N, C-alpha and C positions, 0 to 999 in steps of 0.2 A: 250141593244146594238145589239143583233143579227139581229134586223129588219133593221139595217143599211146595212147589207150585202145583204139583199133580196130586199130592196126598198129605197135606199138612196136618190134617186131623184124622186121617184114615177113613173118611166117608167117601161113599161111591160117587157123590156129585163133584168131587174135587177134580177128577180128570176132565169132566165136561166144562167146568169153570176155567180150568187151565187152557183148554183149547180155545174157548171164547176170548180169554185174556190175550192169547198169542195172536188171534185174529185182529183183536182191537189194536194191538201193538203194531201189527203189520200195516193196518190201515193208517195208523199214526205216522209210521215211516214213509208211507206213500205220499201222505199230505205234506210232510216235511220236505221231501225231495221235490215235490211239485212246487211248493212255495219258494224253495231256494232257487229253482230254475227260473220261475217267473220274476223273482226278485232280481236275479242276475240280468235278465233281459231288460227290465225296466230301469234299474238303477246302475248297472255295471258293477264291476268287481269292487271298486272303491265304495259305492253307495251301499253295496251288500255288507261290507266290513263295517261301515258306519252304523248300520242298523243295530249291530251288537256292541258298539262302543259306548255302552251305557251301564248303569248299575243293574239293569235287568239281567245282564249276563251273570252277574254274581249271584242273583237269586236263583236262576236256572241251575247254575253249578252247585249251589248249596243244597238245593232240593235233590238234584241228581246224586250227590255224594251220600245223602241219607238213604238212598235205595239199598246199596249193599249193606249198610248198617242195619236196616230193617230186616233184611234176609238173615244176617247173623243173629239178630235179636230173636228171631223165630226158630232158626235151624240149629244154633249151637248154644248160645247163652243169653239170658236176658241182659239188656244194656240198660241198667237202672240209671235214672236221671235224664235219659234221653227219650225213651218210650214209656208209655203208661203201664203199670202193672195190670195183671189179668182182671183184678177187681179193684175199683177205686179210681181216683184221678191223680194226675201228676205227670211229670216228665216234661222235658223241654219242648217236645213237638206239640203235646196238647196244650201246654201253657201258652205257647206262641199263637196257637189256633184260636183259643178263647180270647186272647188279648186283641187279636185282629178283629174279632167280632165286635168289639166295643169301640174301636177306633173311629169308624164313621159316626157312631152315636155321639162320642165326645166331640168330634169336629162340628157336627150339626148343632149340638147344644151350646157350643162356644160362640155360635153366631147369634144366639137369641139377644135381641136388643140392639143388634148392630145393623148396619145397612148392606152388609155383604150378602150377596145372593148367589145361589148355585147357577152355573152357566147352562146346566142341562135338566135339573130337576126342580119341580114345583113343590110346594109345602105338603100336599097330600102324599106325593111319592116319597118324600123324605121322612114324614111321620110313619108311614106304613113300613119303610125300610127299617127304621129304628126300632119299631115294635117287634118286627120279625127277628132282628138281630138280638134283641134282649131276650126274647123267648128261646132262641137257639142257644144263646149263652147259658141261660138257666138250665136248659135241658142237658147241655154238654157237661156241666158241673154238678148235675143232679141237684140243682138248687141249693148248692152249698152243703150237702149232706156230709161229705168227707172233710170239708173244711171246718165245719162247726161240730162235727161228731155227733149229730143227732140221729136217732134211730127212726126209720119210717114206720108208719102205722103197720100193724101186724097184717092187715088185709093186703097192703102193698108189698110187704116183704115176702109174703107167701106166694103172690102171683107174678111178681116182677122177675124177670129171668136172672137178674144179677142182684136182686133184693135191694134195689136202689130207688130213690124217690124221683122218678122221671117217667115219661110216657114212651120214649123210644125203645126201652128195653121190654116193652110188651110185644113188640114186633119180632116175629120169628127170624132167626139168623138167615134162613134161606130167602125169605121175603126181603130182608134188608140187603142181602147180597145182590139180589135181582134188581132192586131199586138203584143201587150204586152202579151196577153195570149199565143199566139203561141210561142213567145220568151221564156215564162215561161216553155212551154213544152220542147222546145229545151234544156234549161238549166237543166231541170230535168233529161232528157236523159243523158246530159253531166255529171251530178252528179253520175248517175248509172254507167256510163262508164268511169269515171275519171281515174281509174287505167290503162286502156288500152290506154289512151291518153298521160299521163305524169307520171313520177315517180320522187321520191326524189333522190338527188345525192347518197344516201346510198342504193338505190334500193327499198325504201318503196313505195308501191302502194296503201296502205290503205288510207292514207291522210284524216283522219276523219274530221279535222277542215275545210279543203277546201270543202269537200263534204257537211258539215253542212252549210256552207255559200252559196253554190250553191242551196241547197234544200231551204233555207230560202228565198234567192233572187227569185227563181222560183215561190215559193208560193205566195210571195207578188205581183208578176207581174200578178197573176191570177184575181185580182179585182181592179177596177179603183180607189177605195178609198185609196188604198195603193200605188198608182203609184209613188208619190213623194218619199216615203220611199224606194220603190223598185229601183228607180234610184240611190239612195245612196248605197244601198246594192250591186247593180250591179257594181258600180264604185269601191267600196272597194274591192270586190272580184276580179274584173278584174285587179286592180292595184297589188294586192298581187300576183296573178298568173303571171303577166308580170314581176314584179320585181324579183321574185324567178327564173323565166326562165332566165331573163337577167343576173343575178349574179351567175347562175349555181347551185342554190340550187334545182331547178327542171329542168328536161330535157324531151324533147319529146320522146316518146317511138316509134312513127310511123316515119319511114324513110321519107315518102312523106311530113309530116308535118315539120320534121327537115330541109329538103331541101327547102321547101317553105319559111320558116321563115328566113333561112340563105341568102336569096337573098339580 
């Protein structure tokens, strides 16, 4: 299966992408080791174990177990029902991803007319977030094209890379892969600097499970054969961070971030 990383589609840029992916994974491993060592110094062995004595560990394990399945899906046989087909929508991974996109929207909408307020986000931030998530959801499902079986206009079908009713398939694969890789680098930096960005309500800045999720997500975004799984990992991590900021279990450490989110 290693050849899938270096030449999954026979193109010359795959070896370069694989080298960049390996470098990103190595950086993630270094960040993980450094975080574990610092966590052990601050919390001791018992505290370190306690960091992972949460449901977060199950999420990390589930995402990690999907990685070899992802490789089998690409290298040997399509695993229908888990990963999406080459054209169209569907599969457990994609369905979970698009569902998570709507969770925050539903939670925010359920508060309308009530006195419950977010602990970190103001109305402008929440409205902008909801708009972005709805747009992302629509794009991800091609605005229901495969659900409702409608045919896109001829001009769209002729120019869209997958003949789908969306905008993101107008972006060339190489550009999309570069964007994902750069996003992975940003997430990896975020994992390394997480304690300077947010802290738990009890002052904890070690936050090992969230760091692990960020490192895993960043690594997956480094190679295009993992893109579908990377999207799920990203939505899982983003939802957990947002929900914990929203209910006060996490808080921003930076005053500019607090002020920006509270708008």
